[in-house]
C-alpha positions, 0 to 999 in steps of 0.5 A: 886169664889175660886174653891180651897176653895170649894175643901178645904171645901169638904176635911174638911167635908170628913176628919171630921177635919181641921187638917186631911184635911190639912194633906191630902191636904199637906197644913198648918191647918191655910190655910185650916181654912182660905180658909173655912172661906173665902168661908163662908164670900164670900157666907155670910153663915155658912157652918160648926158648929165648936166645939172643938170636932166635925164639923157639916154641916149646912143645907147650908153646905150640899147643898154647899157640893154637888157642892164642891165635884163635883168641886173637882172631875172635878179638879182631872179629869182635872189634870189627863188628863193634866198629861196623856197628858204631859206623852204622849208628853214626850214619843213622838218625833215630826218631823217637 
């Protein structure tokens, strides 16, 4: 499963918009839309009901969203941990 697609899905729901999620993620709208469509295809279930004016979570979408948000939180935590470690390493001189 593409964990990035779960993160993108969570961003779309939180932003209530594909275009706003794309701006927040720094991705083209087409990529955001494709990631959500691929996730729906992989899961064989519709996660969002789309209209020209709004997005609405399906029941399956509500269930998947909980897990997608946890994946996003874990991903953010990992990135922060690695970033902190790299910053600490750059500031440290190692003697052999």
